C-alpha positions in Angstrom: 19.0 -8.0 17.2 20.8 -9.2 20.2 19.1 -12.1 22.1 18.1 -11.3 25.7 19.7 -13.5 28.2 17.2 -16.3 29.5 17.3 -15.2 33.1 16.6 -11.5 32.3 14.0 -12.5 29.8 12.1 -14.9 32.2 12.2 -12.2 34.9 10.7 -9.7 32.5 8.0 -12.3 31.6 7.2 -13.2 35.2 8.4 -10.3 37.3 6.9 -11.5 40.6 9.0 -14.7 40.6 12.0 -14.9 43.0 15.5 -15.2 41.7 15.5 -18.9 42.8 12.3 -19.5 40.9 13.7 -17.8 37.7 16.9 -19.8 38.1 14.8 -23.0 38.2 12.8 -22.1 35.1 16.0 -21.1 33.2 17.6 -24.4 34.0 14.5 -26.3 32.8 14.3 -24.1 29.5 15.5 -25.4 26.3 16.6 -23.1 23.6 14.9 -23.7 20.2 15.4 -22.0 16.8 12.8 -21.7 13.9 13.1 -20.2 10.5 10.5 -17.7 9.2 7.2 -19.2 8.1 7.3 -22.1 10.5 4.3 -23.2 12.7 5.7 -23.7 16.2 2.3 -24.9 17.4 -0.9 -25.6 15.6 -4.5 -25.0 16.6 -6.1 -28.1 17.9 -3.0 -30.2 18.5 -1.9 -31.4 22.0 0.7 -29.5 23.7 2.5 -29.5 27.2 5.1 -26.7 26.4 5.1 -23.0 27.2 7.3 -20.9 24.8 9.0 -17.6 25.6 10.3 -15.6 22.6 13.9 -14.4 23.1 14.3 -13.1 19.6 12.1 -12.5 16.5 8.4 -12.2 16.0 5.5 -14.6 15.6 2.0 -14.3 14.3 -1.1 -15.7 16.2 -3.8 -17.2 14.1 -7.1 -18.7 15.0 -9.6 -20.4 12.6 -13.3 -19.5 12.1 -13.6 -22.7 10.0 -11.3 -25.1 8.3 -10.7 -22.8 5.4 -10.7 -19.4 7.1 -7.5 -18.4 9.0 -7.6 -15.0 11.0 -4.5 -13.2 12.1 -5.3 -11.8 15.6 -1.9 -10.7 17.0 1.8 -10.4 16.4 4.1 -10.7 19.4 7.8 -10.4 19.9 10.6 -10.8 22.4 9.6 -11.2 26.0 6.1 -12.5 25.1 5.1 -16.1 25.9 2.5 -18.4 24.4 1.2 -22.0 24.9 0.3 -21.4 28.6 -3.2 -22.9 27.9 -1.6 -26.3 28.1 -0.7 -25.6 31.8 -4.3 -25.1 32.7 -5.7 -28.4 32.1 -6.4 -27.7 28.4 -4.0 -29.7 26.3 -5.4 -28.7 22.9 -3.8 -25.6 21.3 -6.3 -22.8 20.9 -4.3 -21.0 18.2 -1.6 -21.5 15.6 1.7 -19.7 16.3 3.7 -19.0 13.0 7.0 -17.4 13.0 7.0 -14.0 11.0 10.8 -13.9 11.3 13.5 -16.2 12.2 12.9 -16.7 16.0 14.7 -17.9 19.1 12.5 -19.3 21.9 12.8 -20.8 25.4 10.7 -24.0 25.7 9.4 -24.9 29.2 7.7 -28.1 29.7 4.7 -28.5 32.0 6.4 -30.7 34.7 9.2 -28.0 35.1 6.7 -25.2 35.2 4.5 -26.7 37.7 7.4 -27.3 40.2 7.6 -23.4 40.3 3.9 -22.8 40.1 3.1 -25.0 43.2 4.9 -22.6 45.4 3.8 -19.5 43.6 0.0 -19.7 43.2 -0.1 -16.1 41.9 1.7 -17.4 38.7 -1.2 -19.7 37.8 -3.6 -16.7 38.6 -1.6 -14.5 36.2 -1.7 -17.2 33.6 -5.4 -17.6 34.0 -5.9 -13.9 33.6 -3.8 -14.0 30.4 -5.7 -17.0 29.1 -9.0 -15.2 29.6 -7.7 -12.1 27.8 -6.4 -14.3 25.0 -9.8 -16.1 24.5 -11.6 -12.7 24.7 -9.4 -11.2 22.0 -9.6 -14.4 19.9 -13.4 -14.3 20.1 -13.6 -10.6 19.2 -11.2 -11.1 16.3 -13.2 -14.0 14.9 -16.5 -12.0 15.3 -15.0 -8.9 13.6 -13.6 -10.9 10.8 -16.8 -12.8 10.1 -18.8 -9.6 10.1 -16.3 -8.2 7.6 -16.6 -11.4 5.4 -20.5 -11.2 5.6 -20.3 -7.6 4.7 -18.1 -8.4 1.7 -20.4 -11.2 0.8 -23.5 -9.1 0.9 -21.7 -6.5 -1.3 -20.7 -9.2 -3.7 -24.3 -10.5 -3.9 -25.5 -7.0 -4.5 -22.9 -6.4 -7.3 -24.0 -9.7 -8.9 -27.7 -8.8 -8.7 -26.9 -5.4 -10.2 -24.9 -6.9 -13.0 -27.7 -9.5 -13.6 -30.1 -6.6 -13.8 -28.0 -4.7 -16.3 -27.3 -7.8 -18.4 -31.1 -8.5 -18.6 -31.7 -4.8 -19.5 -28.9 -4.9 -22.0 -30.4 -7.9 -23.7 -33.9 -6.7 -23.7 -32.8 -3.3 -25.1 -30.7 -5.1 -27.8 -33.6 -7.3 -28.6 -35.9 -4.4 -29.2 -33.2 -2.5 -31.3 -32.9 -5.6 -33.5 -36.6 -6.0 -33.9 -37.1 -2.5 -35.4 -34.7 -2.8 -38.3 -35.8 -6.4 -38.8 -39.4 -5.4 -39.0 -38.5 -2.7 -41.5 -36.6 -5.0 -43.7 -39.3 -7.7 -43.7 -41.9 -5.1 -44.4 -40.1 -3.6 -47.4 -39.2 -7.1 -48.9 -42.8 -8.1 -48.5 -44.0 -5.1 -50.4 -41.4 -5.6 -53.2 -42.3 -9.4 -53.5 -46.0 -8.4 -53.8 -45.1 -5.8 -56.5 -46.3 -3.0 -54.5 -43.0 -1.0 -54.7 -41.8 -0.5 -58.3 -40.1 2.1 -60.4 -38.6 5.1 -58.8 -39.7 3.9 -55.3 -37.6 0.8 -55.6 -34.1 2.4 -55.0 -35.5 4.3 -51.9 -36.8 1.0 -50.6 -33.5 -0.8 -51.2 -31.6 2.1 -49.5 -33.9 1.6 -46.4 -33.3 -2.1 -46.4 -29.5 -1.7 -46.7 -29.5 0.8 -43.9 -31.5 -1.4 -41.6 -29.4 -4.4 -42.4 -26.2 -2.3 -41.6 -27.9 -1.4 -38.3 -28.5 -5.1 -37.5 -24.9 -6.0 -38.3 -23.7 -3.3 -36.0 -25.9 -4.6 -33.1 -24.8 -8.2 -33.8 -21.2 -7.0 -33.7 -21.9 -5.4 -30.4 -23.0 -8.7 -29.0 -19.9 -10.4 -30.5 -17.7 -7.9 -28.7 -19.5 -8.4 -25.5 -18.9 -12.3 -25.8 -15.3 -11.8 -26.8 -14.7 -9.5 -23.7 -16.0 -12.2 -21.3 -13.4 -12.5 -18.6 -11.0 -15.3 -19.3 -7.4 -16.3 -18.4 -4.9 -13.6 -19.6 -1.9 -14.8 -21.6 0.8 -12.2 -21.4 3.5 -12.0 -24.0 5.7 -9.5 -25.7 3.6 -8.0 -28.4 4.3 -5.4 -31.3 2.0 -2.5 -30.5 1.6 -1.6 -34.1 0.1 -5.0 -34.8 -2.4 -4.3 -32.1 -3.4 -1.0 -33.5 -3.6 -2.2 -37.0 -5.8 -5.2 -36.1 -8.1 -3.1 -33.9 -8.5 -0.5 -36.5 -9.3 -2.8 -39.4 -11.9 -4.8 -37.3 -13.5 -1.5 -36.1 -13.7 -0.2 -39.7 -15.1 -3.5 -41.0 -18.0 -3.3 -38.6 -19.1 0.0 -40.2 -19.0 -1.3 -43.8 -16.9 1.5 -45.1 -18.8 4.1 -43.3 -15.9 5.1 -40.9 -14.3 8.4 -40.8 -10.6 9.1 -41.5 -8.0 8.2 -38.9 -4.6 9.4 -38.2 -2.0 7.3 -36.2 0.8 8.8 -34.4 3.2 6.3 -33.0 6.9 7.0 -32.3 9.2 4.6 -34.3 11.1 3.5 -31.2 8.3 2.1 -29.1 9.6 -1.3 -27.9 7.5 -4.5 -27.6 5.2 -4.4 -24.8 4.3 -7.1 -22.2 0.5 -7.6 -22.5 -2.4 -9.9 -23.4 -2.6 -9.2 -27.2 -6.2 -10.2 -27.6 -7.5 -8.2 -24.6 -5.6 -5.2 -25.6 -6.7 -5.3 -29.3 -10.4 -5.6 -28.0 -10.0 -2.7 -25.8 -8.5 -0.5 -28.5 -11.1 -1.7 -30.9 -14.0 -0.9 -28.6 -12.6 2.7 -28.2 -12.1 3.1 -31.8 -15.7 1.9 -32.7 -17.1 4.3 -30.2 -15.2 7.0 -31.8 -16.5 6.2 -35.2 -20.2 5.6 -34.1 -20.7 8.7 -32.1 -19.1 11.0 -34.5 -22.0 12.3 -36.6 -20.0 14.8 -38.7 -17.5 12.0 -39.6 -14.7 14.2 -38.4 -11.2 12.5 -38.4 -10.3 10.7 -35.2 -6.7 10.2 -34.0 -4.9 7.4 -32.2 -1.8 8.4 -30.3 0.9 6.3 -28.6 3.3 7.9 -26.3 5.6 7.0 -23.4 6.1 8.9 -20.2 9.8 7.7 -20.0 9.1 5.5 -16.9 8.6 2.1 -18.8 5.0 2.9 -19.3 3.0 3.2 -22.6 -0.1 5.1 -23.2 -2.7 4.8 -26.0 -5.1 7.6 -26.5 -8.1 7.6 -29.0 -9.5 11.0 -29.6 -12.5 12.1 -31.6 -14.7 15.2 -32.0 -18.0 13.5 -31.5 -20.8 14.0 -29.0 -18.7 12.8 -26.1 -19.7 11.2 -22.8 -21.4 13.4 -20.1 -19.1 14.0 -17.1 -21.7 12.4 -14.8 -21.8 9.2 -16.7 -18.0 8.8 -17.2 -17.5 6.7 -13.9 -19.9 4.1 -15.3 -18.3 3.4 -18.8 -16.4 0.3 -17.5 -19.5 -1.2 -15.6 -20.6 -4.6 -17.4 -23.6 -4.2 -19.7 -24.0 -0.4 -19.2 -25.0 1.5 -22.3 -25.7 5.2 -22.6 -28.8 5.4 -24.5 -28.3 9.2 -25.5 
């Protein structure tokens, strides 16, 4: 982009100034250059210089508090900033940061006031611009704070809902554990008292075994929930076949040999993938366990790996079980959500 000549630029910025005044300002102006990402002025610091942008763009930031920076505007060639220092306010009201490499004309207060003293309208124009800037600043801060408050309220609502679901999950699991535990204790008590003997004993032992397996399954659910607690991910290149084998073996082990058959379809040329091996294994394990558990006829399940040819790998776990109702599918990744049916 070609830099505009100082005299023409100043005339565009202050069109009511005479040629003589423009020439006076241009003589007092100093050219300055800044790389992208540099703060030309900072909010709160003292300043006695007005800047006119001749080339590039700058961002205008204000602060709602020490930690919250708000972008309120982006201005470019022909715009000026820092005029507040000429109105008896020496503290900068905004931070001006270069968005791109910039060229500016810097005019100090003394040189500017020589022109302003014989052109009262110039100060009036500056005052109107200052008022406009302050109004836009206030509106931007209020809008940003309203958005942050809305986001905060939504976050609190989400946390409250997750806490409700967590409490419900634990309460449901506690009741589910109590039922098989009561059955096991009851049968063992009767066996110890000699009340169950002969042909009734195998049936009692079968019930005890079934209920113990139920408790093991529920305990495994708790362990999986604990293991899936958010933690820092560690990405490395992993062998996908290792992930599938570990996930499948762990899922089978939780069912104590009561799992249905599995077919695995994975092309031989799948390269190592960049992933968190622990998290990916848990995800495949959870899908596989669901396919086992909610498959009452023990029909075979299938695990397929395929690539779309665009450096993306997909893993699909398919079963012929009861499925998930369409209306509930959007909830399956919500924390602590369990579909009782």
